N, C-alpha and C positions, 0 to 999 in steps of 0.2 A: 340804212339811215334811220335815226331814232327820234321819235317824237318828243316833244318836251313835256317834262312832268310839272313844269311851272306855268304853262299857259294852256289855253284851249280846253278841248273835251278831255284831253288827258290830265288837265289839273283838276284833280277830283275834288277841290273845294267846290267845283261848279256841282258836282253830285250831291254834296252835302246841303247845298242850297236848293237844287232843283226840285226836291220833294219837301224839304223842310220849309221853304217858303210859301209853297201851296199849302202846306198844312197849317202854317201860321195864319194864312189868309182865312182858311176855313175855321181855324180855332177862333178867331176873333170875329169873323163875320159870318161864317157859314154859308148856306145858300144865299142868304140875304144879300151878302157881299157881291154874288154875282147878279141878283135881281137889281140891286142898286145901279149896276152898270149897264142896265138895260138888257141883261143877258137872261133868256128863260133858263129855269131849273132843268137839270138833266133828267130827261124822260126816256121813252122807248121809241124814240123817232127811228124809222126804219130807212136807211139809206140817206145819202146826202142828196145835193141838188146839183146835177150836172149843168155845164154850161154847153153851148154849141162847140163841138170839138173842131178846133183849127189845125189839128195835127198834119193833115194832108197838104196843106197850103203853107203853113208856117212851120218850118223845120227847126223848131227851137224848144228848150225847156228852161224854166226858172227854177232853180234847186237850191233851197235854203238848208244850211247844216250847221252844226257846232264847229266852232274853231279847231284847226289841227286834228280833223276827223276824216282826213282824205289822204291818199298818198300824194307826195309831191316829188319832183325830179331834183337834181344837183342844184338847180338855180334857185329853187324854192319858189318858183312861180308858175310852173307848170304841172297839171295833174295828168300823169300818163295814162290811168285807166279812163278817165274822161275823154282824154284826147283819142285814145283808141276807139271809143264808143262813136265820137263824131266822125272819125275816119271811116268807119265801117257803114254807119247809117245816113250820114249827111246832117245829122241833127246837132246843132249847136247848142251846147249847155252853158247858160249863164250861172255860174256857181257862186254862192255868197255865202260866206261865213258869218251869219248875222244871229245865231243863236248862242247866247251865252248862258242862259237859265230858262228853264221851262216857263216859269210863271211870268217872267219878263217878256218873253216872246209871245206868249198868250196874250198879254197886254197889247202887243203891236197889232195882232191879227184879228182879235175878238170884234172890234168895231165894224169891220168889213164883213165878217162871217155872220155876226148877229143881224146885219142889215141885208144879207143875201147877196153880198157883193164879191167881185173877184179880188183876192188878196194880192195878185201880182205874182204868185208862186204856184208852180205846178207840182212840186214835191217838198215836203217838209219832213224833218226827223224830230220825232218826239218821243219822250220816255213814257213807259207802259201806262202810268197813272193818267198822264194828260191824253195820251191817245185814247184811253178809255172814255174820258170825259167828253172828247170831241165826237167819238162814235155815238155816245148816249145823246149828245145834243143834236145829232143829224148834221154835223158840219164837215163831214168828209165823204168822198165818194166811195162807193162800192166798186171793187176792182173787177175787171173782166178776165176771167181764168184763161180765156183763150189767147190772151196776150201774154201769159205767165207761165209758159211750159217748163221752163227751167227753175223757176222759183217753186212751182208746185212739186216738181220731181226732186229737187235737191235741198229743200228745206230741212234742216236737222229736226229729228223727231222732238227734241226737248223744247222747240220752240213752235210746234205745229198748231197748238190750240189752246191759247191762253184763255183764261175764263171770260175776260173782257172782249175778245175777238175770235169767238170759236170757228175753227177751219180758216182763219186768216181772210175773211171776206173783205176787210178794209185796210189791212196793213201787212206788211212784211218787215221782219226785223233787219235792221242795218247791221248792228252789232250786239253781241251779248255783254252783260256786265255781271261777273261772278264775284260773290263775296265768300272769302275762305278765311282760314286762320293761317297767319304768317308768323314767323319767329326769326329771332336772332340766335343762331346756335352758340356764339360766344356768350352772349349774354344770358342764356339759359344755363349755361355752365353744368351741364349734365341733368338738369331737371327735365323729366319727361312730360310731354304734351301731346295729347291725343285727342282731346274733347275740349268744348268750351268750358265744361265743368272744371277742368284742369286749370283753366285761366281763372276761374271766379273763386276757386276753393283752396288751391295750393298755397300755403303761406310763405313758401319760398319765392313766390312771385308777387308777393305783397307790393303794391305801389308801382309795379312794373308791367301793368296791363293796360291795353289800349282798346276802347270800343268806338265804333262809329257813330256820328250824330245822324246818319242816315237810319231813321226809324225802321224801315222795312228790312234792311240788312241785319241790323242789331237784334232786333226783336224776332226776326225770322229764324236766325241762328239759334237763338235762346229757345224758341218753341220747339225747334227740332231736337235740341239738347234735353228738353223735357219731354220727349216723346209725343209732342203735339205736332200736326200737321199744319204748316203755314198756310196752305190752301183751303182748310177747312175748319180752322180754329174758331172758338167762340169768345165772347167778351170775357167770360170767367177765365179762360186759358190766357188771354192777353194780360189780364190783371195778375194772374199768377206768375207770369213772365216778368212783368214790371217789379213785382215784390222779389222776386229771384235776383234781379239785378240790383234792386235797392240794397238788399242784404249786402252784396259784394261792395257797392259803394260805401255803405255805412262802415264797413270794417277796413276801409282804406286799401282794398284789393285793386281797384281801378284807379290808374294815375289820372286819366282823364278821357273825355269823350273828343274826338277829333273829326276834322274833315280831312283834306289831303296832307296836312302837316304831320300826320302820322309817319309819313315816309321818312322824315328826318330823324324822328324819335327812334323808329326801329333800326335805321342804319347805324346811329350813334350808340344803340344798346340801351337807351332810356326805357324803351318797351322791349321786354324780353319776348312777349308775344302779344298779338293783337288781332283784331278782325281788320281785314284788308281786302282791297279789290284787286283781282287777278292781274289786270293790265299793269298796275304799278309793280306788282311782285316780278313780273318778267324783266321789266327794266331794272328794278333794285338788285335783282339777283345777278345780273349781267355785271353790276358794278361792284357787288360785295358778295363773295362766295359764302358768307356766314348767313345770309338770308335765305330762308326756305319757306315752304308752305305745307299745309296738311289739308286733307279733306276729312272731316270727322265721319265715322260710320253713320251717324245720324243723318247725314247730308249737308249741302251747302245751298245757298241762296243764289238764284239767278234772275236777272230782270233784262230788259231790252230797250234799246232806242229803235224806233220804227219808222219806216218810210210810208208816208200817207198823202194823198192827193185831196187837197182842200176843195170845198164846193166852188163852182164856178171856175175852176182852173180851166184854162183856154186849151191845154195840150195834153189831155188825159192820155191818149194813146201813145204819144211820145213819151209820157211819163212812165207809162206801163212798160214801154220797152226797155227804158233805163233800169227800172226796178228788176226787171227780168235778166238783164245783162249782168247784174251784179251777183246772180245766183248761178252764172256759168263758172266752171272751176278755175280758169285761168285769171280773170279779173278779181274773183274772190280771193284767190291765193295772193295776188299782188297787194290787195287792199290789207289783208291779214299779216302780211310780212311787214307792212310799214307801221300799222296802228296797234297791233298786238292785243286786241280786245278778243273776246270769244267769238269765233267765226261761227255764223249760223248756217253755213253752206255745207252740206255732205259731200264727200268726193273730192276734196281739194288736197289731200295729203301729198300726192305725187306731185302736183304742180307747185305746191308749196316748197317741197324738198328741193326743187331745182333752183329756188331762190334762196331759201334760208332752211338748212337741214335742222338746225336746232329748234326753229319755230314749228317745223312740221312734226317734231316729236315732243313738243311741249303741251302738256293736257290742258294748261291754262288758256291756250289758243284753240286747239283742235282736242276737245275732250273725247276721250274714248268712250265705248258703250257702257263701260262699268261706271265711269264717272259720270255721264249723262244720266244714269239711272239714279244717281244720288242727287240730281238737281231738283230744286223745289223753287216755286214761285210764291210771292205773297199774294193772297187773295185780293180781289177787288173789294173796296170798302164803300159802304154807303156814305152819304155826306155826314149823316149823324156820327157814324162810326169813325170817319176821318177826323172830325172835330174832337171827339172824346179821346181817341188813341194818341192823336198828336199832342194833346194837351198833357196827357199823363206822362208821355215820353219827354216832353220839353221840361216838365217838373223834375223827373229823374236826372236829366243831364244838366239841369241848371240853367237852361237857356232862357 
């Protein structure tokens, strides 16, 4: 079964909004915007605030996720992996697809979290930048490693220790999100593309190049192309990257910056090449054999959506059991076969091959060691950096 490119978490216009909207909020209001809502600025709060754990007596979990980010059966109503978890443990999962955008969802839960109240959710799935903010605010609970043996053992090395949660004390990745270079072979018509510089500089591609409105992915790939590390770059490095892209924009090399609508441009050949998200390319390539992708020698960008337990959640142990369950090879493979994002679980290839051999051999779903070694994450930003960097990028894109 194939997830939709037009709706839900797979509709990557969500992704163009999920960080950009937060960046806009910061750009226009900065930390003051949070303080005005009664939210203290992010500090170095250690650990969240647990509630009395009712897991032993209440066999339930409230799980909030993005739309179309879970396996479903042929009826479209049941979630086989969740049903299997309930069958094994007796724990009923109330699964709600109520996350459409990180900033919007943060607006839903921040009044309760700021007031030290239960949000009514035991697990939430948040993209790395917002996950980092909630950890800094002290609004999520520290996980108990003794309840997470599979998660600890099977977590892919590329996701093990993000700078915003070293050692994964407060989060585990639900799925990875890889930004790579995609191309339409027919539209390239023999033009060789190996690097982002080829997209930005080759006059044969003038007006046929697409870049993403997601700042961290576009700027991250640009920094890598300039031999700068997205995990360690300086403000001067960032400004040099902006200038690099501005030059390409000014000479008409870039057709436009896009959200998920690049999928149509790439399929039709309006884009000969573009920066793209791996989950889309898996689907587009299945429909159009001219669609391909490449990983530059300089590397590619990876972010993640992350499982977290909010403060005051009533069923922490149950939630940890569910998190650990999705790091077992079989349920992880079933999930990966359906949603086609980067699987953060090691050791699932054999199980995935039983379901979908093509998916098991697809490096966009299961990166091999060589590809993992090229993965880079965009470093955490201070509030001041976020404000300045997003403003500069918005000016570049015309947002």
